[in-house]
Backbone as ProteinMPNN parsed JSONL, in Angstrom:
{"seq_chain_A": "XXXXXXXXXXXXXXXXXXXXXXXXXXXXXXXXXXXXXXXXXXXXXXXXXXXXXXXXXXXXXXXXXXXXXXXXXXXXXXXXXXXXXXXXXXXXXXXXXXXXXXXXXXXXXXXXXXXXXXXXXXXXXXXXXXXXXXXXXXXXXXXXXXXXXXXXXXXXXXXXXXXXXXXXXXXXXXXXXXXXXXXXXXXXXXXXXXXXXXXXX", "coords_chain_A": {"N_chain_A": [[-6.648, -19.524, 29.63], [-8.259, -18.563, 27.687], [-10.836, -16.38, 26.434], [-14.157, -16.419, 27.512], [-17.578, -16.507, 26.785], [-21.044, -16.46, 27.736], [-24.227, -17.037, 26.523], [-27.564, -16.756, 27.14], [-30.651, -17.86, 25.788], [-33.28, -17.466, 26.605], [-35.147, -16.21, 29.487], [-36.036, -18.166, 31.084], [-38.617, -18.098, 32.086], [-42.053, -18.907, 31.814], [-41.338, -21.208, 34.484], [-41.24, -24.18, 36.516], [-39.967, -23.736, 39.02], [-38.629, -21.151, 41.127], [-38.025, -17.615, 40.333], [-37.878, -14.92, 37.909], [-36.188, -12.963, 38.946], [-34.863, -14.395, 40.941], [-33.524, -16.374, 39.465], [-31.864, -14.734, 37.973], [-30.15, -13.754, 39.94], [-28.947, -16.145, 40.707], [-27.686, -16.785, 38.328], [-25.835, -14.695, 38.172], [-24.202, -15.35, 40.336], [-23.158, -17.834, 39.494], [-21.795, -16.983, 37.242], [-19.736, -15.493, 38.363], [-18.326, -17.521, 39.67], [-17.424, -19.027, 37.478], [-15.945, -17.168, 36.097], [-16.339, -15.939, 33.599], [-15.929, -13.992, 30.562], [-17.958, -12.388, 29.471], [-21.557, -12.126, 29.664], [-24.789, -12.716, 28.412], [-28.292, -12.222, 27.459], [-30.743, -13.125, 25.204], [-33.454, -12.793, 25.446], [-35.54, -14.272, 24.327], [-38.669, -16.101, 23.81], [-39.51, -18.328, 26.395], [-40.375, -21.81, 26.551], [-41.698, -21.625, 24.149], [-39.836, -21.359, 22.196], [-38.534, -20.596, 19.031], [-36.861, -21.311, 15.967], [-36.886, -18.95, 14.287], [-36.881, -16.289, 11.765], [-36.423, -13.766, 12.957], [-35.264, -14.391, 15.471], [-33.06, -15.762, 14.509], [-31.62, -13.701, 13.234], [-31.039, -12.05, 15.451], [-29.314, -13.707, 16.984], [-27.304, -14.231, 15.124], [-26.212, -11.693, 14.869], [-25.021, -11.395, 17.357], [-22.983, -13.303, 17.103], [-21.518, -12.075, 15.036], [-20.614, -9.792, 16.281], [-19.196, -10.688, 18.548], [-17.54, -12.677, 17.577], [-16.807, -15.555, 17.928], [-14.41, -18.186, 18.41], [-15.003, -20.778, 18.982], [-18.091, -22.389, 19.292], [-20.431, -23.592, 21.598], [-23.212, -25.625, 21.675], [-26.586, -26.835, 22.352], [-27.189, -30.365, 22.061], [-28.888, -31.763, 19.244], [-30.975, -33.625, 19.444], [-33.617, -34.157, 21.574], [-36.037, -34.433, 24.234], [-37.115, -32.077, 25.031], [-38.688, -29.43, 23.564], [-37.718, -26.757, 23.367], [-34.959, -27.074, 23.611], [-34.334, -28.473, 21.3], [-35.109, -26.568, 19.398], [-33.309, -24.547, 20.071], [-30.859, -25.671, 19.363], [-31.166, -25.906, 16.571], [-31.474, -23.21, 15.971], [-28.949, -22.137, 16.58], [-27.395, -23.421, 14.619], [-28.545, -22.279, 12.29], [-28.105, -19.515, 12.705], [-25.37, -19.411, 12.784], [-24.728, -19.811, 10.097], [-25.996, -17.579, 8.969], [-24.525, -15.502, 10.041], [-22.382, -15.037, 8.41], [-23.263, -13.709, 6.203], [-23.305, -11.314, 3.531], [-24.316, -8.061, 2.242], [-26.492, -7.222, 3.915], [-28.621, -5.979, 6.556], [-27.783, -6.502, 9.061], [-25.994, -5.891, 12.109], [-22.443, -5.462, 12.632], [-19.452, -7.03, 11.272], [-19.315, -9.446, 8.612], [-19.012, -12.887, 9.475], [-17.757, -16.154, 9.951], [-18.207, -18.495, 12.291], [-15.705, -20.696, 13.196], [-15.731, -23.225, 14.51], [-18.076, -25.508, 15.784], [-19.462, -27.152, 18.403], [-21.402, -29.662, 20.036], [-23.05, -30.049, 23.124], [-24.153, -32.365, 25.661], [-26.972, -32.098, 27.314], [-29.521, -33.332, 28.155], [-32.97, -34.505, 28.157], [-33.613, -37.015, 27.383], [-32.912, -40.397, 28.036], [-30.411, -41.485, 26.794], [-27.475, -42.987, 25.346], [-24.847, -41.011, 24.715], [-22.95, -40.497, 21.689], [-20.148, -39.244, 21.429], [-17.938, -37.013, 19.571], [-15.523, -36.423, 20.63], [-13.968, -36.445, 23.889], [-13.591, -34.1, 26.341], [-11.073, -33.375, 28.627], [-11.881, -32.544, 31.817], [-10.857, -32.568, 34.318], [-9.367, -30.757, 35.858], [-11.124, -28.734, 36.337], [-13.493, -29.636, 37.412], [-14.49, -29.192, 39.997], [-15.071, -26.462, 39.957], [-17.039, -26.478, 38.006], [-19.085, -27.978, 39.283], [-19.571, -26.326, 41.462], [-20.519, -24.044, 40.181], [-22.866, -25.041, 38.96], [-24.25, -25.657, 41.275], [-24.95, -23.166, 42.131], [-27.389, -22.638, 41.056], [-29.711, -22.98, 42.807], [-32.537, -22.999, 42.908], [-33.169, -24.471, 40.711], [-31.829, -26.964, 40.623], [-31.7, -28.047, 43.168], [-33.577, -27.184, 45.297], [-36.796, -28.34, 46.191], [-36.416, -30.82, 45.164], [-35.638, -34.336, 45.439], [-33.612, -35.353, 48.169], [-32.401, -37.709, 48.408], [-29.995, -40.177, 47.468], [-29.572, -41.043, 44.018], [-28.893, -37.579, 43.704], [-29.621, -34.674, 41.619], [-27.191, -33.323, 41.354], [-25.45, -35.386, 41.994], [-25.866, -37.038, 39.761], [-24.866, -35.424, 37.681], [-22.141, -35.14, 38.356], [-21.381, -37.837, 38.432], [-21.789, -38.638, 35.777], [-19.825, -37.088, 34.544], [-17.625, -38.277, 35.697], [-17.786, -40.844, 34.594], [-17.311, -40.289, 31.86], [-14.777, -39.251, 32.082], [-13.428, -41.542, 32.95], [-13.648, -43.001, 30.602], [-11.698, -41.968, 28.961], [-9.436, -42.336, 30.347], [-8.998, -40.456, 32.331], [-9.743, -38.307, 35.182], [-12.208, -36.812, 35.116], [-14.575, -36.006, 32.54], [-15.937, -34.307, 29.632], [-18.3, -34.932, 27.252], [-18.388, -34.136, 23.799], [-19.791, -33.261, 20.636], [-19.31, -33.165, 17.113], [-20.484, -32.117, 13.95], [-18.82, -31.877, 11.864], [-15.579, -32.774, 10.525], [-12.762, -33.087, 12.734], [-9.709, -31.535, 13.107], [-6.312, -32.098, 14.136], [-3.195, -30.746, 15.207], [-1.037, -31.793, 16.443], [0.105, -34.796, 17.947], [0.354, -34.763, 20.649], [-1.767, -33.433, 21.774], [-3.78, -35.202, 22.06], [-5.418, -37.181, 24.41]], "CA_chain_A": [[-6.211, -18.321, 28.966], [-9.238, -18.156, 26.681], [-11.987, -15.576, 26.834], [-15.366, -17.236, 27.394], [-18.847, -15.826, 26.975], [-22.232, -17.315, 27.854], [-25.426, -16.351, 26.055], [-28.834, -17.454, 27.312], [-31.638, -17.485, 24.783], [-34.497, -17.045, 27.3], [-34.947, -15.991, 30.923], [-36.541, -19.333, 31.798], [-39.954, -17.881, 32.644], [-42.349, -19.565, 33.083], [-40.719, -22.489, 34.812], [-41.871, -24.622, 37.767], [-39.306, -23.297, 40.253], [-37.912, -19.892, 41.107], [-38.57, -16.443, 39.659], [-36.9, -14.269, 37.03], [-35.197, -12.294, 39.793], [-34.062, -15.424, 41.622], [-32.62, -16.988, 38.487], [-30.853, -13.735, 37.61], [-29.165, -13.749, 41.025], [-28.206, -17.409, 40.609], [-26.822, -16.662, 37.152], [-24.727, -13.81, 38.534], [-23.3, -16.108, 41.213], [-22.461, -18.825, 38.662], [-20.879, -16.24, 36.37], [-18.555, -15.16, 39.166], [-17.577, -18.763, 39.88], [-16.797, -19.436, 36.224], [-15.014, -16.142, 35.64], [-16.505, -15.716, 32.168], [-15.639, -12.639, 30.109], [-19.221, -11.662, 29.349], [-22.754, -12.958, 29.695], [-25.927, -11.984, 27.884], [-29.56, -12.933, 27.325], [-31.459, -12.611, 24.039], [-34.833, -12.487, 25.803], [-36.5, -14.985, 23.484], [-39.733, -16.698, 24.636], [-39.326, -19.659, 26.964], [-41.425, -22.793, 26.272], [-42.175, -21.499, 22.765], [-38.683, -20.925, 21.416], [-38.588, -20.98, 17.628], [-35.71, -20.899, 15.154], [-37.476, -18.131, 13.232], [-35.965, -15.335, 11.142], [-36.051, -12.713, 13.898], [-34.315, -14.959, 16.425], [-31.84, -16.073, 13.765], [-30.869, -12.464, 13.051], [-30.523, -11.617, 16.755], [-28.178, -14.528, 17.376], [-26.24, -14.011, 14.144], [-25.56, -10.423, 15.196], [-24.128, -11.663, 18.49], [-21.801, -13.972, 16.552], [-20.752, -11.105, 14.252], [-20.001, -8.824, 17.194], [-18.268, -11.336, 19.483], [-16.608, -13.434, 16.733], [-16.295, -16.694, 18.707], [-13.622, -19.22, 17.733], [-15.699, -22.037, 19.254], [-19.447, -22.27, 19.819], [-21.005, -24.789, 22.21], [-24.666, -25.559, 21.543], [-27.251, -28.07, 22.787], [-27.355, -31.472, 21.11], [-30.126, -31.521, 18.508], [-32.039, -34.577, 19.778], [-34.027, -34.031, 22.97], [-37.476, -34.425, 24.465], [-37.508, -30.698, 25.317], [-38.767, -28.701, 22.291], [-36.861, -25.571, 23.375], [-33.577, -27.487, 23.379], [-34.25, -28.799, 19.874], [-35.169, -25.294, 18.682], [-32.064, -23.823, 20.337], [-29.811, -26.281, 18.55], [-31.402, -25.502, 15.181], [-31.244, -21.771, 15.891], [-27.502, -21.911, 16.528], [-26.968, -23.827, 13.274], [-29.001, -21.296, 11.307], [-27.461, -18.227, 12.961], [-23.962, -19.547, 12.386], [-24.668, -19.567, 8.654], [-26.394, -16.198, 8.677], [-23.535, -14.525, 10.509], [-21.393, -14.785, 7.359], [-23.902, -13.092, 5.05], [-23.041, -9.935, 3.136], [-25.509, -7.375, 1.73], [-27.505, -7.399, 4.954], [-28.721, -4.876, 7.503], [-27.311, -6.936, 10.373], [-24.845, -5.162, 12.638], [-21.207, -6.225, 12.686], [-18.859, -7.534, 10.038], [-19.63, -10.847, 8.334], [-18.091, -13.767, 10.2], [-18.125, -17.571, 10.003], [-17.61, -19.167, 13.457], [-15.041, -21.864, 12.6], [-15.974, -24.515, 15.164], [-19.342, -25.652, 16.506], [-19.556, -28.437, 19.085], [-22.667, -29.836, 20.747], [-22.949, -30.689, 24.435], [-25.289, -33.23, 25.984], [-27.72, -31.79, 28.535], [-30.771, -33.733, 27.534], [-33.963, -35.204, 28.961], [-33.682, -38.4, 26.929], [-31.899, -41.26, 28.653], [-29.706, -42.17, 25.72], [-26.027, -42.997, 25.516], [-24.269, -40.156, 23.677], [-21.81, -40.952, 20.904], [-19.426, -37.995, 21.186], [-16.792, -36.991, 18.664], [-14.359, -36.436, 21.509], [-14.25, -36.176, 25.301], [-12.661, -33.082, 26.832], [-10.629, -33.614, 30.003], [-12.253, -31.429, 32.696], [-10.432, -32.937, 35.675], [-8.86, -29.594, 36.583], [-12.168, -27.735, 36.595], [-14.742, -30.27, 37.822], [-15.015, -28.55, 41.207], [-15.67, -25.193, 39.54], [-18.285, -26.812, 37.308], [-20.097, -28.37, 40.256], [-19.9, -25.141, 42.265], [-21.343, -23.176, 39.342], [-24.184, -25.668, 38.845], [-24.886, -25.56, 42.591], [-25.474, -21.81, 42.31], [-28.781, -22.633, 40.611], [-30.417, -23.7, 43.861], [-33.958, -23.165, 42.598], [-33.33, -25.362, 39.568], [-31.254, -28.31, 40.771], [-31.667, -28.509, 44.56], [-34.824, -26.956, 46.021], [-37.967, -29.053, 45.7], [-36.027, -32.116, 44.604], [-35.282, -35.338, 46.435], [-32.245, -35.299, 48.697], [-31.885, -39.073, 48.443], [-29.066, -40.535, 46.391], [-28.701, -39.988, 43.503], [-29.48, -36.27, 43.442], [-29.242, -34.116, 40.316], [-25.755, -33.05, 41.393], [-24.783, -36.692, 41.902], [-25.94, -37.484, 38.366], [-23.966, -34.608, 36.857], [-20.755, -35.498, 38.659], [-21.148, -39.231, 38.055], [-21.64, -38.682, 34.317], [-18.494, -36.553, 34.24], [-16.655, -39.304, 36.1], [-17.825, -41.905, 33.586], [-16.634, -39.856, 30.641], [-13.358, -39.189, 32.407], [-12.942, -42.926, 32.922], [-13.597, -43.488, 29.219], [-10.47, -41.491, 28.315], [-8.32, -42.521, 31.26], [-8.82, -39.258, 33.151], [-10.67, -38.291, 36.314], [-13.52, -36.318, 34.696], [-14.603, -35.62, 31.134], [-17.144, -33.708, 29.058], [-18.443, -35.392, 25.873], [-18.812, -33.139, 22.826], [-20.037, -33.83, 19.319], [-19.151, -32.259, 15.977], [-20.993, -32.612, 12.668], [-17.725, -31.751, 10.913], [-14.341, -33.427, 10.929], [-11.932, -32.323, 13.662], [-8.294, -31.68, 12.802], [-5.345, -31.845, 15.202], [-1.894, -30.377, 14.652], [0.024, -32.505, 17.161], [-0.391, -35.962, 18.664], [0.409, -34.508, 22.086], [-3.032, -32.885, 22.273], [-4.706, -36.313, 22.241], [-5.209, -37.839, 25.701]], "C_chain_A": [[-7.174, -17.848, 27.9], [-10.308, -17.244, 27.275], [-13.256, -16.374, 26.543], [-16.59, -16.369, 27.646], [-19.984, -16.826, 27.046], [-23.443, -16.491, 27.43], [-26.642, -17.231, 26.295], [-29.802, -16.976, 26.239], [-32.921, -16.965, 25.411], [-34.161, -16.755, 28.764], [-35.545, -17.12, 31.757], [-37.926, -19.187, 32.385], [-41.007, -18.118, 31.558], [-41.578, -20.871, 33.238], [-41.235, -22.895, 36.183], [-41.266, -24.018, 39.022], [-38.623, -21.951, 40.054], [-38.657, -18.785, 40.382], [-37.491, -15.874, 38.747], [-35.789, -13.644, 37.858], [-34.282, -13.303, 40.484], [-33.065, -16.05, 40.653], [-31.538, -16.023, 38.04], [-29.757, -13.678, 38.668], [-28.316, -15.016, 40.983], [-27.235, -17.377, 39.429], [-25.616, -15.79, 37.458], [-23.711, -14.539, 39.405], [-22.497, -17.127, 40.411], [-21.45, -18.158, 37.745], [-19.602, -15.893, 37.104], [-17.693, -16.395, 39.401], [-16.789, -19.135, 38.63], [-15.78, -18.423, 35.713], [-15.119, -15.864, 34.152], [-16.301, -14.244, 31.822], [-16.903, -11.8, 30.004], [-20.382, -12.647, 29.381], [-23.925, -12.119, 29.211], [-27.163, -12.85, 27.803], [-30.329, -12.306, 26.161], [-32.915, -12.279, 24.333], [-35.87, -13.126, 24.901], [-37.516, -15.728, 24.357], [-39.41, -18.115, 25.1], [-40.574, -20.503, 26.704], [-41.995, -22.692, 24.861], [-41.057, -20.98, 21.867], [-38.784, -21.463, 19.989], [-37.323, -20.507, 16.914], [-36.226, -20.077, 13.971], [-36.482, -17.073, 12.75], [-35.508, -14.25, 12.11], [-35.021, -13.211, 14.902], [-32.99, -15.274, 15.743], [-30.981, -14.825, 13.585], [-30.262, -11.986, 14.364], [-29.271, -12.395, 17.139], [-27.012, -14.345, 16.409], [-25.497, -12.711, 14.433], [-24.631, -10.574, 16.391], [-22.853, -12.336, 17.994], [-20.918, -12.985, 15.793], [-20.015, -10.124, 15.151], [-18.954, -9.461, 18.102], [-17.233, -12.202, 18.782], [-15.985, -14.624, 17.475], [-15.495, -17.67, 17.846], [-14.295, -20.581, 17.873], [-17.084, -21.713, 19.803], [-19.849, -23.617, 20.403], [-22.522, -24.634, 22.212], [-25.291, -26.858, 22.024], [-27.298, -29.111, 21.667], [-28.757, -31.407, 20.514], [-31.24, -32.521, 18.764], [-32.371, -34.464, 21.256], [-35.541, -34.1, 23.05], [-37.995, -33.005, 24.671], [-37.524, -29.896, 24.011], [-37.875, -27.467, 22.24], [-35.405, -25.931, 23.096], [-33.355, -27.823, 21.906], [-34.227, -27.513, 19.049], [-33.878, -24.507, 18.863], [-30.929, -24.36, 19.481], [-29.943, -25.862, 17.092], [-31.108, -24.022, 14.986], [-29.756, -21.454, 15.802], [-26.954, -22.286, 15.152], [-27.302, -22.749, 12.243], [-28.273, -19.965, 11.466], [-25.982, -18.266, 12.601], [-23.815, -19.27, 10.892], [-24.97, -18.107, 8.335], [-25.324, -15.187, 9.062], [-22.489, -14.209, 9.447], [-21.979, -14.057, 6.148], [-23.411, -11.671, 4.812], [-24.346, -9.344, 2.601], [-26.689, -7.594, 2.672], [-27.513, -6.185, 5.868], [-28.265, -5.28, 8.898], [-26.1, -6.116, 10.802], [-23.623, -6.074, 12.627], [-20.73, -6.677, 11.318], [-19.181, -9.015, 9.861], [-18.562, -11.752, 8.941], [-18.638, -15.184, 10.186], [-17.461, -18.205, 11.215], [-17.011, -20.506, 13.029], [-15.386, -23.208, 13.223], [-17.271, -24.478, 15.972], [-19.406, -27.061, 17.073], [-20.847, -28.47, 19.896], [-22.434, -30.571, 22.062], [-24.244, -31.438, 24.733], [-25.87, -32.845, 27.348], [-29.177, -32.06, 28.189], [-31.671, -34.503, 28.497], [-34.105, -36.669, 28.558], [-32.573, -39.217, 27.578], [-31.269, -42.13, 27.561], [-28.208, -42.12, 26.0], [-25.41, -42.179, 24.392], [-23.113, -40.842, 22.954], [-21.001, -39.717, 20.52], [-18.331, -38.144, 20.137], [-15.489, -37.015, 19.446], [-14.815, -36.143, 22.929], [-13.171, -35.237, 25.815], [-12.335, -33.355, 28.298], [-10.949, -32.392, 30.859], [-11.832, -31.691, 34.142], [-10.017, -31.727, 36.494], [-9.953, -28.599, 36.951], [-13.495, -28.354, 37.025], [-15.336, -29.604, 39.058], [-15.679, -27.219, 40.874], [-16.992, -25.437, 38.818], [-19.388, -27.126, 38.308], [-20.516, -27.192, 41.129], [-20.804, -24.202, 41.475], [-22.751, -23.741, 39.196], [-24.954, -25.52, 40.156], [-25.427, -24.167, 42.87], [-26.949, -21.735, 41.93], [-29.634, -23.459, 41.573], [-31.868, -23.984, 43.488], [-34.188, -24.173, 41.479], [-32.891, -26.795, 39.846], [-31.297, -28.859, 42.196], [-33.031, -28.388, 45.231], [-35.997, -27.687, 45.364], [-37.665, -30.404, 45.094], [-35.628, -33.068, 45.729], [-33.827, -35.177, 46.87], [-31.631, -36.691, 48.8], [-30.965, -39.32, 47.248], [-29.782, -41.336, 45.308], [-29.466, -38.684, 43.283], [-29.076, -35.814, 42.037], [-27.739, -33.858, 40.264], [-24.946, -34.335, 41.336], [-24.738, -37.165, 40.445], [-24.939, -36.732, 37.491], [-22.512, -34.999, 37.087], [-20.439, -36.929, 38.221], [-20.994, -39.382, 36.541], [-20.265, -38.168, 33.904], [-17.411, -37.554, 34.608], [-16.619, -40.433, 35.076], [-17.053, -41.492, 32.336], [-15.146, -39.646, 30.878], [-12.733, -40.57, 32.366], [-12.744, -43.401, 31.493], [-12.35, -43.034, 28.476], [-9.264, -41.609, 29.244], [-7.992, -41.298, 32.089], [-9.846, -39.28, 34.282], [-12.089, -37.897, 35.884], [-13.452, -35.862, 33.243], [-15.94, -35.035, 30.726], [-17.254, -34.159, 27.603], [-18.975, -34.285, 24.966], [-18.9, -33.792, 21.45], [-19.849, -32.763, 18.248], [-19.759, -32.899, 14.741], [-19.871, -32.663, 11.628], [-16.494, -32.485, 11.427], [-13.519, -32.497, 11.815], [-10.471, -32.59, 13.333], [-7.432, -31.405, 14.019], [-3.989, -31.589, 14.563], [-0.741, -31.08, 15.348], [-0.587, -33.671, 17.917], [-0.447, -35.717, 20.161], [-0.915, -33.987, 22.638], [-4.054, -33.984, 22.508], [-4.393, -37.02, 23.552], [-4.832, -39.297, 25.498]], "O_chain_A": [[-6.928, -16.823, 27.264], [-10.637, -17.33, 28.458], [-13.409, -16.937, 25.458], [-16.63, -15.594, 28.602], [-19.897, -17.916, 26.481], [-23.654, -15.383, 27.922], [-26.75, -18.32, 25.731], [-29.767, -15.814, 25.835], [-33.591, -16.114, 24.826], [-33.049, -17.016, 29.224], [-35.562, -17.049, 32.986], [-38.376, -20.068, 33.118], [-40.868, -17.571, 30.464], [-41.223, -21.534, 32.264], [-41.638, -22.026, 36.956], [-41.981, -23.804, 40.001], [-38.111, -21.645, 38.977], [-39.765, -18.981, 39.883], [-36.335, -16.292, 38.802], [-34.609, -13.769, 37.533], [-33.075, -13.087, 40.594], [-31.895, -16.233, 40.99], [-30.414, -16.438, 37.758], [-28.576, -13.566, 38.339], [-27.105, -14.964, 41.199], [-26.112, -17.874, 39.517], [-24.499, -16.107, 37.05], [-22.504, -14.369, 39.235], [-21.293, -17.271, 40.619], [-20.374, -18.702, 37.498], [-18.51, -15.984, 36.543], [-16.466, -16.32, 39.337], [-15.621, -19.515, 38.717], [-14.858, -18.78, 34.979], [-14.112, -15.584, 33.501], [-16.474, -13.363, 32.664], [-16.916, -10.636, 30.403], [-20.207, -13.844, 29.154], [-24.039, -10.945, 29.561], [-27.108, -14.056, 28.043], [-30.541, -11.093, 26.137], [-33.552, -11.563, 23.562], [-36.962, -12.584, 24.726], [-37.247, -15.962, 25.535], [-39.079, -18.986, 24.295], [-41.687, -19.98, 26.644], [-42.709, -23.594, 24.424], [-41.302, -20.255, 20.902], [-39.081, -22.638, 19.774], [-36.786, -19.441, 17.216], [-36.036, -20.447, 12.812], [-35.37, -16.977, 13.271], [-34.343, -13.852, 12.092], [-34.022, -12.538, 15.159], [-31.923, -15.079, 16.325], [-29.764, -14.873, 13.76], [-29.106, -11.564, 14.398], [-28.279, -11.807, 17.57], [-25.857, -14.308, 16.833], [-24.281, -12.64, 14.257], [-23.57, -9.951, 16.436], [-21.757, -11.974, 18.423], [-19.693, -13.052, 15.897], [-18.917, -9.676, 14.821], [-17.932, -8.841, 18.396], [-16.158, -12.441, 19.331], [-14.765, -14.685, 17.629], [-15.856, -17.946, 16.702], [-14.174, -21.434, 16.994], [-17.227, -20.859, 20.679], [-19.635, -24.659, 19.784], [-23.051, -23.633, 22.695], [-24.608, -27.88, 22.101], [-27.428, -28.778, 20.489], [-29.709, -31.037, 21.202], [-32.369, -32.284, 18.334], [-31.498, -34.655, 22.103], [-36.241, -33.858, 22.067], [-39.188, -32.754, 24.503], [-36.47, -29.702, 23.406], [-37.325, -27.152, 21.185], [-34.697, -25.183, 22.422], [-32.313, -27.497, 21.337], [-33.431, -27.378, 18.12], [-33.402, -23.869, 17.924], [-30.133, -23.593, 18.939], [-28.954, -25.505, 16.451], [-30.558, -23.623, 13.959], [-29.352, -20.589, 15.024], [-26.144, -21.553, 14.584], [-26.459, -22.358, 11.436], [-27.868, -19.356, 10.476], [-25.414, -17.264, 12.164], [-22.888, -18.578, 10.472], [-24.28, -17.482, 7.53], [-25.238, -14.119, 8.455], [-21.776, -13.213, 9.568], [-21.27, -13.814, 5.171], [-23.138, -10.923, 5.751], [-25.359, -10.038, 2.515], [-27.742, -8.088, 2.27], [-26.529, -5.45, 5.945], [-28.352, -4.479, 9.828], [-25.289, -5.701, 9.975], [-23.748, -7.299, 12.615], [-21.485, -6.704, 10.347], [-19.305, -9.751, 10.841], [-17.373, -11.434, 8.926], [-19.834, -15.397, 10.385], [-16.253, -18.438, 11.185], [-17.741, -21.371, 12.544], [-15.342, -24.231, 12.54], [-17.523, -23.546, 16.736], [-19.405, -28.042, 16.329], [-21.322, -27.441, 20.377], [-21.722, -31.574, 22.115], [-25.286, -31.176, 24.132], [-25.335, -33.215, 28.393], [-29.96, -31.139, 27.96], [-31.22, -35.066, 29.494], [-34.657, -37.471, 29.311], [-31.428, -38.771, 27.657], [-31.553, -43.321, 27.431], [-27.741, -41.306, 26.795], [-25.441, -42.599, 23.236], [-22.395, -41.658, 23.532], [-21.147, -39.198, 19.413], [-17.862, -39.246, 19.853], [-14.483, -37.555, 18.988], [-15.922, -35.649, 23.143], [-11.981, -35.541, 25.735], [-13.239, -33.545, 29.111], [-10.367, -31.325, 30.661], [-12.385, -31.106, 35.073], [-10.283, -31.67, 37.694], [-9.737, -27.719, 37.784], [-14.521, -27.675, 37.007], [-16.554, -29.464, 39.159], [-16.722, -26.882, 41.434], [-17.951, -24.688, 39.001], [-20.497, -26.604, 38.198], [-21.686, -27.074, 41.494], [-21.745, -23.63, 42.026], [-23.728, -22.998, 39.299], [-26.162, -25.286, 40.149], [-26.271, -23.996, 43.749], [-27.677, -20.873, 42.421], [-30.198, -24.489, 41.205], [-32.371, -25.083, 43.724], [-35.301, -24.675, 41.323], [-33.513, -27.739, 39.359], [-30.961, -30.024, 42.411], [-33.584, -29.389, 45.686], [-36.164, -27.655, 44.145], [-38.56, -31.064, 44.566], [-35.32, -32.635, 46.839], [-32.941, -34.905, 46.061], [-30.485, -36.841, 49.223], [-31.141, -38.747, 46.173], [-30.544, -42.243, 45.644], [-30.568, -38.694, 42.735], [-28.294, -36.478, 41.357], [-27.089, -34.138, 39.257], [-23.887, -34.382, 40.711], [-23.706, -37.632, 39.963], [-24.252, -37.33, 36.664], [-21.747, -35.17, 36.139], [-19.356, -37.199, 37.702], [-20.166, -40.165, 36.075], [-19.619, -38.738, 33.024], [-16.399, -37.668, 33.916], [-15.545, -40.925, 34.729], [-16.239, -42.258, 31.819], [-14.339, -39.843, 29.969], [-11.646, -40.755, 31.819], [-11.787, -44.118, 31.2], [-11.974, -43.638, 27.471], [-8.201, -41.053, 28.967], [-6.849, -41.113, 32.507], [-10.708, -40.158, 34.334], [-13.057, -38.567, 36.244], [-12.415, -35.394, 32.773], [-16.952, -35.244, 31.395], [-16.396, -33.813, 26.792], [-19.913, -33.578, 25.333], [-18.182, -34.744, 21.146], [-20.19, -31.599, 18.455], [-19.575, -34.093, 14.506], [-19.958, -33.394, 10.641], [-16.385, -32.78, 12.617], [-13.57, -31.276, 11.668], [-10.044, -33.744, 13.287], [-7.781, -30.566, 14.849], [-3.672, -32.145, 13.511], [0.404, -30.983, 14.906], [-1.68, -33.549, 18.47], [-1.202, -36.38, 20.872], [-1.164, -34.086, 23.839], [-5.102, -33.725, 23.1], [-3.253, -37.417, 23.793], [-4.615, -40.019, 26.471]]}, "name": "protein", "num_of_chains": 1, "seq": "XXXXXXXXXXXXXXXXXXXXXXXXXXXXXXXXXXXXXXXXXXXXXXXXXXXXXXXXXXXXXXXXXXXXXXXXXXXXXXXXXXXXXXXXXXXXXXXXXXXXXXXXXXXXXXXXXXXXXXXXXXXXXXXXXXXXXXXXXXXXXXXXXXXXXXXXXXXXXXXXXXXXXXXXXXXXXXXXXXXXXXXXXXXXXXXXXXXXXXXXX"}
């Protein structure tokens, strides 16, 4: 029942596989599978993403206009410099979105919740703040990921385990960790409050 938006920071070009047009078509297909309310792209430079003032303002304006109750951002430790920069950029833009006396569009707004997801190149064991039960939507998740043929399927080994195997198996592990079929680990820098024990798995 929630409205969900997805914002890409770059168009992924250059990248080893696919083209801008191909990835745009794959993104459109995944968007339809997920049924998100809106999707956008800031058009920031891929491979040289920086949490600079211009990018911070662009993202802060998106937060001010869309006023998200929850933001999901990349975990801040990764081997990929763009992922590290993206995480820092979200942190900075979240703060900037509440500024007054500014030329930014939209009304000042402080996104109340920011959680970090783990999609990283480092083979580390995440220590999440909580694990979200995704048992009811694991098939939709896998179908959406599969839409990105040029990124996760083409040119990669078809022997077990494939990229899709890894994604599903990780979700199964995290589901097992909370006594559910599938789970998604998320991390918060801030304390998380609950209003009822029933919401805890």
